[in-house]
C-alpha positions as CSV (number, residue, x, y, z in Angstrom):
1,X,56.6,85.3,125.5
2,X,53.9,83.0,124.7
3,X,50.9,81.8,126.4
4,X,52.0,78.5,127.0
5,X,55.7,79.9,128.4
6,X,53.2,82.2,130.7
7,X,51.5,79.4,131.9
8,X,54.5,77.0,132.4
9,X,56.7,80.4,134.4
10,X,53.4,80.3,136.4
11,X,53.0,76.8,138.1
12,X,56.7,76.5,138.4
13,X,56.7,79.7,140.6
14,X,53.3,78.0,142.1
15,X,55.3,74.6,143.0
16,X,57.9,76.4,144.1
17,X,56.1,78.4,147.0
18,X,54.3,75.4,147.8
19,X,57.4,73.3,148.0
20,X,60.5,75.5,148.7
21,X,59.3,78.3,150.5
22,X,57.8,75.8,153.7
23,X,60.9,74.5,153.5
24,X,63.0,77.3,154.0
25,X,60.7,78.5,156.6
26,X,61.4,75.4,158.3
27,X,65.0,75.2,158.0
28,X,65.1,79.4,159.7
29,X,63.6,78.3,162.3
30,X,65.0,75.4,163.7
31,X,68.1,76.5,165.5
32,X,65.3,78.5,167.5
33,X,63.4,75.5,168.3
34,X,64.3,75.8,171.8
35,X,63.4,79.3,172.0
36,X,59.9,79.2,170.4
37,X,56.7,76.9,170.4
38,X,55.1,74.8,167.9
39,X,52.2,77.6,168.1
40,X,54.4,80.6,166.9
41,X,55.5,78.3,163.7
42,X,52.2,77.0,163.0
43,X,51.1,80.7,162.9
44,X,53.6,82.0,160.4
45,X,53.1,79.2,158.3
46,X,49.7,80.3,158.0
47,X,50.5,83.5,157.1
48,X,52.4,82.3,154.0
49,X,49.1,79.6,153.5
50,X,46.9,82.8,153.1
51,X,49.5,84.6,150.8
52,X,49.5,81.3,149.0
53,X,46.0,81.2,148.5
54,X,45.8,85.1,147.4
55,X,48.3,84.8,144.7
56,X,47.7,80.5,143.5
57,X,44.1,79.6,144.2
58,X,42.2,77.1,146.2
59,X,44.4,74.0,145.3
60,X,47.8,75.3,145.8
61,X,47.4,76.8,149.1
62,X,45.6,73.3,150.3
63,X,48.6,71.6,149.3
64,X,51.0,74.1,151.1
65,X,48.6,73.6,154.4
66,X,49.4,70.0,154.1
67,X,53.3,70.2,153.6
68,X,53.5,72.5,156.4
69,X,51.2,70.4,158.8
70,X,53.7,67.6,157.8
71,X,57.3,69.7,158.2
72,X,55.5,71.1,162.0
73,X,55.1,67.6,163.1
74,X,58.3,66.3,161.8
75,X,60.4,69.2,163.3
76,X,58.5,70.8,165.9
77,X,56.8,68.2,167.9
78,X,58.4,65.9,170.2
79,X,59.3,62.7,169.1
80,X,61.2,65.0,166.3
81,X,61.8,63.5,162.8
82,X,59.3,61.4,162.6
83,X,55.2,61.5,162.2
84,X,54.3,60.2,165.3
85,X,52.2,61.9,167.5
86,X,52.4,61.4,171.4
87,X,49.9,63.7,173.0
88,X,46.4,64.2,171.9
89,X,46.3,67.5,172.2
90,X,49.2,68.2,169.2
91,X,47.0,65.8,167.2
92,X,43.9,68.6,167.7
93,X,46.3,71.4,167.1
94,X,47.3,70.1,163.5
95,X,43.7,69.2,162.6
96,X,42.5,72.7,163.8
97,X,45.3,74.1,161.5
98,X,44.6,72.0,158.5
99,X,41.3,72.6,158.4
100,X,41.9,76.9,159.0
101,X,44.1,76.5,156.3
102,X,41.6,75.0,153.7
103,X,39.2,77.3,155.1
104,X,41.4,80.2,154.4
105,X,41.9,78.8,150.8
106,X,38.3,78.5,150.2
107,X,38.0,82.1,151.2
108,X,40.6,83.5,149.4
109,X,39.4,81.6,146.0
110,X,35.6,82.8,146.8
111,X,37.1,86.3,147.0
112,X,39.2,85.9,143.8
113,X,36.3,84.7,141.6
114,X,33.9,87.7,143.0
115,X,37.0,90.4,142.0
116,X,37.4,88.5,139.0
117,X,33.5,89.1,138.3
118,X,33.5,92.4,139.2
119,X,36.9,93.2,137.1
120,X,34.7,91.3,134.3
121,X,31.3,93.5,134.9
122,X,33.4,96.7,134.6
123,X,35.3,96.0,131.7
124,X,31.8,95.1,129.8
125,X,30.1,98.3,131.4
126,X,33.5,100.5,129.9
127,X,32.7,98.4,126.9
128,X,29.1,99.1,126.4
129,X,29.6,102.8,127.0
130,X,32.8,103.0,124.2
131,X,30.1,101.2,122.1
132,X,26.9,103.6,122.8
133,X,29.6,106.6,122.7
134,X,31.3,105.3,119.3
135,X,28.3,104.2,117.1
136,X,26.1,107.3,118.0
137,X,29.2,109.6,116.3
138,X,28.4,107.9,112.9
139,X,25.2,108.1,110.7
140,X,26.2,105.0,108.4
141,X,25.3,101.7,109.7
142,X,28.5,100.3,107.5
143,X,30.5,102.3,109.6
144,X,28.8,101.3,112.6
145,X,29.1,97.6,112.3
146,X,33.0,98.3,111.2
147,X,33.3,100.3,114.6
148,X,31.5,97.8,116.6
149,X,33.6,95.2,115.1
150,X,36.7,96.7,116.0
151,X,35.9,97.6,119.5
152,X,34.8,94.3,120.4
153,X,37.5,92.2,118.7
154,X,40.2,94.4,120.9
155,X,37.8,94.1,123.9
156,X,36.8,90.2,123.9
157,X,40.2,89.6,122.7
158,X,38.7,87.4,119.7
159,X,37.7,87.9,116.3
160,X,34.0,89.6,115.4
161,X,32.9,89.9,112.3
162,X,29.6,92.5,111.7
163,X,27.8,91.8,108.2
164,X,26.0,95.1,107.7
165,X,23.6,93.1,105.3
166,X,20.5,91.8,105.7
167,X,21.4,88.3,103.6
168,X,21.8,85.4,106.3
169,X,26.1,84.9,106.4
170,X,26.7,81.6,106.0
171,X,27.7,79.4,109.2
172,X,30.7,77.5,110.1
173,X,30.8,75.0,112.8
174,X,31.4,76.7,116.4
175,X,30.3,79.9,114.9
176,X,27.2,81.2,116.3
177,X,25.3,84.1,114.0
178,X,23.2,86.8,116.1
179,X,20.6,89.1,113.9
180,X,20.8,92.8,114.1
181,X,17.4,94.7,114.0
182,X,14.4,94.5,115.0
183,X,11.4,93.6,113.6
184,X,13.5,93.9,110.1
185,X,16.8,92.2,109.9
186,X,19.2,94.6,109.1
187,X,22.9,92.9,109.6
188,X,24.4,89.9,111.6
189,X,27.3,89.4,114.0
190,X,29.1,86.2,113.9
191,X,31.9,85.0,116.7
192,X,32.9,81.9,118.3
193,X,30.3,79.7,120.7
194,X,33.5,79.9,123.8
195,X,33.9,83.5,123.1
196,X,29.3,84.1,123.6
197,X,29.5,81.8,126.5
198,X,32.0,83.7,128.2
199,X,31.0,87.0,127.5
200,X,27.0,87.1,127.1
201,X,26.2,90.3,129.0
202,X,28.3,92.4,126.5
203,X,27.4,90.8,123.4
204,X,23.9,90.8,124.2
205,X,24.5,94.8,125.0
206,X,26.1,95.1,121.9
207,X,23.4,93.1,119.6
208,X,20.8,95.5,121.5
209,X,22.7,98.5,121.1
210,X,23.7,98.0,117.0
211,X,20.0,96.6,116.5
212,X,18.6,100.1,118.1
213,X,20.7,102.1,115.6
214,X,19.7,99.6,112.6
215,X,16.4,100.8,113.8
216,X,17.2,104.6,114.2
217,X,18.8,104.6,110.7
218,X,16.0,103.2,109.0
219,X,13.6,105.2,111.0
220,X,15.7,108.3,109.4
221,X,15.8,106.7,105.7
222,X,12.0,106.8,105.8
223,X,11.7,110.4,107.3
224,X,14.2,111.3,104.4
225,X,12.3,109.8,101.8
226,X,9.2,111.3,103.2
227,X,10.4,114.6,102.9
228,X,11.8,114.3,99.8
229,X,8.2,113.3,98.7
230,X,6.9,116.2,100.3
231,X,9.0,118.6,98.6
232,X,8.3,116.8,95.3
233,X,4.4,117.3,95.6
234,X,5.5,120.8,96.3
235,X,7.2,121.6,93.3
236,X,4.6,119.4,91.6
237,X,2.1,122.1,92.7
238,X,4.3,125.1,92.0
239,X,4.7,123.4,88.3
240,X,0.9,123.8,88.0
241,X,0.6,127.4,89.0
242,X,3.7,128.1,86.7
243,X,2.3,126.2,83.9
244,X,-1.4,128.0,84.4
245,X,-0.1,131.5,84.8
246,X,2.7,131.3,81.9
247,X,0.9,129.5,79.5
248,X,-1.9,131.8,79.5
249,X,-0.6,134.4,77.7
250,X,1.7,132.5,74.4
251,X,-1.9,131.0,74.1
252,X,-3.7,133.9,74.2
253,X,-1.6,135.6,71.4
254,X,-1.6,132.4,69.2
255,X,-5.4,132.4,69.6
256,X,-5.7,135.7,68.9
257,X,-3.8,136.5,65.6
258,X,-5.4,132.8,64.4
259,X,-8.6,134.3,65.0
260,X,-7.6,137.2,63.4
261,X,-6.0,135.4,60.4
262,X,-9.2,133.3,59.9
263,X,-11.6,136.0,60.5
264,X,-12.9,136.9,56.4
265,X,-14.8,139.8,57.7
266,X,-11.5,141.6,59.0
267,X,-9.5,143.3,56.1
268,X,-5.3,142.8,56.5
269,X,-2.4,143.9,54.5
270,X,-0.1,140.8,53.7
271,X,2.1,142.7,56.1
272,X,-0.3,142.4,58.7
273,X,-0.6,138.9,57.6
274,X,2.9,138.1,58.1
275,X,3.1,139.9,61.2
276,X,0.3,138.3,62.7
277,X,2.3,134.7,61.6
278,X,5.3,135.3,63.2
279,X,3.6,136.2,66.3
280,X,2.2,132.9,66.3
281,X,5.4,131.1,65.6
282,X,7.4,132.9,68.3
283,X,4.7,131.7,70.9
284,X,4.9,128.7,69.3
285,X,8.3,128.1,70.3
286,X,7.6,129.5,74.1
287,X,5.3,126.9,74.2
288,X,7.8,124.0,72.7
289,X,10.3,125.4,75.2
290,X,7.6,125.4,78.3
291,X,6.9,121.4,77.6
292,X,10.8,120.6,77.1
293,X,11.3,121.5,80.2
294,X,8.0,120.1,81.3
295,X,9.5,116.9,80.3
296,X,12.8,117.3,82.3
297,X,11.0,118.0,85.3
298,X,8.5,115.3,84.8
299,X,12.1,113.0,83.9
300,X,13.7,114.5,87.3
301,X,10.8,113.6,89.4
302,X,10.1,110.2,88.1
303,X,13.7,109.4,88.4
304,X,13.0,109.6,92.7
305,X,12.3,105.9,92.9
306,X,15.2,104.7,91.1
307,X,18.1,107.3,91.4
308,X,21.6,105.8,91.0
309,X,24.8,107.7,91.6
310,X,28.2,107.3,89.8
311,X,31.5,108.9,89.8
312,X,32.5,111.5,86.6
313,X,34.4,114.3,86.1
314,X,33.2,118.0,86.3
315,X,34.4,117.8,82.4
316,X,31.8,115.4,81.4
317,X,29.3,117.0,83.4
318,X,29.7,120.4,81.2
319,X,30.0,118.8,78.3
320,X,26.6,117.0,79.0
321,X,25.0,120.1,79.6
322,X,26.5,121.9,76.3
323,X,25.0,118.4,74.4
324,X,21.6,119.8,75.6
325,X,21.8,123.3,74.6
326,X,23.8,123.2,71.5
327,X,23.2,127.1,70.5
328,X,25.0,127.6,74.0
329,X,28.5,126.3,72.9
330,X,30.2,128.9,71.3
331,X,29.1,131.2,74.1
332,X,30.6,129.0,76.9
333,X,33.7,128.9,75.1
334,X,34.6,132.1,74.9
335,X,33.0,133.9,77.8
336,X,32.6,131.5,80.3
337,X,35.5,131.2,83.5
338,X,35.4,127.4,84.3
339,X,37.5,125.8,86.9
340,X,40.3,123.2,86.9
341,X,38.6,119.5,86.0
342,X,37.1,117.8,89.1
343,X,36.0,114.3,90.7
344,X,32.4,114.4,90.9
345,X,29.5,111.8,92.0
346,X,26.0,111.9,91.4
347,X,23.4,111.3,89.0
348,X,24.9,112.6,85.5
349,X,21.7,113.0,83.6
350,X,20.1,114.6,86.4
351,X,23.2,117.1,86.8
352,X,23.2,117.5,83.4
353,X,19.8,118.7,83.1
354,X,20.0,121.5,86.0
355,X,23.5,122.8,84.7
356,X,21.8,123.2,81.0
357,X,19.3,125.2,82.3
358,X,21.2,127.2,84.6
359,X,23.8,127.9,81.7
360,X,20.6,128.6,79.3
361,X,18.9,131.2,82.6
362,X,23.0,133.1,82.6
363,X,23.3,133.5,79.0
364,X,19.4,135.0,78.3
365,X,19.5,137.4,81.4
366,X,23.4,138.0,82.0
367,X,26.3,138.9,80.3
368,X,30.0,138.9,80.5
369,X,32.2,137.5,82.5
370,X,30.8,134.6,83.1
371,X,31.8,132.7,86.4
372,X,31.7,128.8,87.1
373,X,32.8,127.6,90.3
374,X,33.1,123.8,90.9
375,X,33.8,122.2,94.5
376,X,34.1,119.1,96.1
377,X,34.4,118.0,99.8
378,X,34.8,113.9,100.8
379,X,33.7,113.0,103.9
380,X,33.7,109.0,104.9
381,X,31.1,107.6,102.5
382,X,29.2,110.7,101.4
383,X,30.4,113.5,99.4
384,X,29.3,117.0,99.7
385,X,29.6,119.1,95.9
386,X,28.7,122.6,94.8
387,X,28.5,124.6,91.7
388,X,28.0,128.2,91.7
389,X,27.3,130.4,88.4
390,X,27.6,134.2,89.0
391,X,27.4,136.9,86.3
392,X,26.4,140.6,85.9
393,X,22.7,141.5,84.9
394,X,22.5,142.3,81.0
395,X,22.5,146.1,80.8
396,X,20.4,145.4,77.9
397,X,17.9,143.8,79.8
398,X,17.6,144.2,83.1
399,X,14.7,141.4,83.8
400,X,14.9,139.1,86.6
401,X,16.1,136.2,85.7
402,X,13.9,132.7,85.3
403,X,10.7,135.2,86.0
404,X,9.2,134.5,82.5
405,X,8.1,131.0,83.4
406,X,10.1,129.8,86.5
407,X,10.7,126.2,85.0
408,X,14.5,126.4,84.8
409,X,14.4,126.8,88.9
410,X,11.6,124.2,89.4
411,X,13.9,121.6,87.5
412,X,17.0,122.7,90.0
413,X,15.1,122.9,93.0
414,X,14.0,119.3,92.2
415,X,17.5,118.1,90.6
416,X,18.8,119.4,93.9
417,X,16.4,117.9,96.3
418,X,16.8,114.3,94.9
419,X,20.3,114.6,95.7
420,X,19.7,115.8,99.1
421,X,20.7,119.3,98.6
422,X,19.5,122.6,97.7
423,X,19.4,125.6,95.1
424,X,19.7,129.2,95.6
425,X,19.1,131.8,93.2
426,X,20.5,135.3,94.7
427,X,19.0,138.1,92.6
428,X,19.6,141.5,92.7
429,X,17.0,143.2,95.4
430,X,16.9,146.2,92.0
431,X,16.2,145.7,88.8
432,X,18.7,149.2,88.3
433,X,21.3,147.9,90.6
434,X,24.6,146.5,88.9
435,X,24.9,143.4,91.4
436,X,26.0,140.1,90.7
437,X,23.3,137.0,89.9
438,X,24.6,134.3,92.1
439,X,22.9,130.5,91.1
440,X,24.7,127.7,93.8
441,X,23.4,123.9,93.1
442,X,24.4,122.0,96.2
443,X,24.2,118.1,96.5
444,X,24.9,115.2,98.2
445,X,26.2,111.6,97.0
């Protein structure tokens, strides 16, 4: 049934209660006119007037009162079937009845208004509770705006639009725009002006709650950025300590071998000279590896201000990592157990750098079988991803992985921190223990 049909039916019912029922009461009581007094008839009519005031309001109740007074005078007060009043006491009774009916109508209308306000206040309080509970269950600002828009639209029975953007929207005629967020605007609320006038307390409460939520989201983002900056500073300090410790040995070897070759007072055979030159070459390659990793780590740290996430497959990630370490391609194809392709998200360049270091470390210090596992869990707008590489420790070289220079671990830790994740390297408790080495990189995007 449409709103117009319901409105028409309500007016028809009120008109019937105003005219038909008083006439019906009069017709039913007319045969008893000799046995009842006009006062009894007036009391019965007042009962119906009170019911009309309760159901249909003041205007219909006043109309019913006037009609009941006229019917009482016409049918139950002598002379009958005329509006002429011979006795002045009857005139006073009519005035009292009319005043009492109007008074009852006003009281009932006032009670109805208070009841309506109370119900509206209770409904708004319930909506505020549901809004506060629902908004706090979401950590993403866009999801909070979507939930609040759905709830307000349902409770207000009108369209409410929430824009989770600081850009001011285009305002339409008859529409009001309210800012969300203080002091920095994080979004906008759009609704019709008549809806705003009828539900100002609820709308202001929603605006205040969403503004507080936007401020909390901004504070959380600032806290995460500060935490990330602190972790990057710690990684830089670890890098300096690692460089100062790990570069000392190859530099000392190069300086010793070169000074021996340059010293004319030290007699050296051809084999000894070739051996010293080979030492210089090997240590130079080690230094070159150090500097490559330092450049990779610097690239990862410099990307913290402009980190861009994209979607890609696990095959693209593995292919990109092998392109950075082409000497590992044959080993990976022969000895690695790879999982089925998955759809991932994140900064592809940084994840390629991290995976390349993990593969290099595994091949250098491990032995087959190598197992590479990838997992993805997508929740709302944020996905959680995991990359795990496990292998036995090599029997011919039981050195602890990544203990020689440690930059590969630092690179993986930095990449994980930039993706709000973590990197874990589980090593054997003893160099003689035949256990697995597990390297796990977890990130969010």
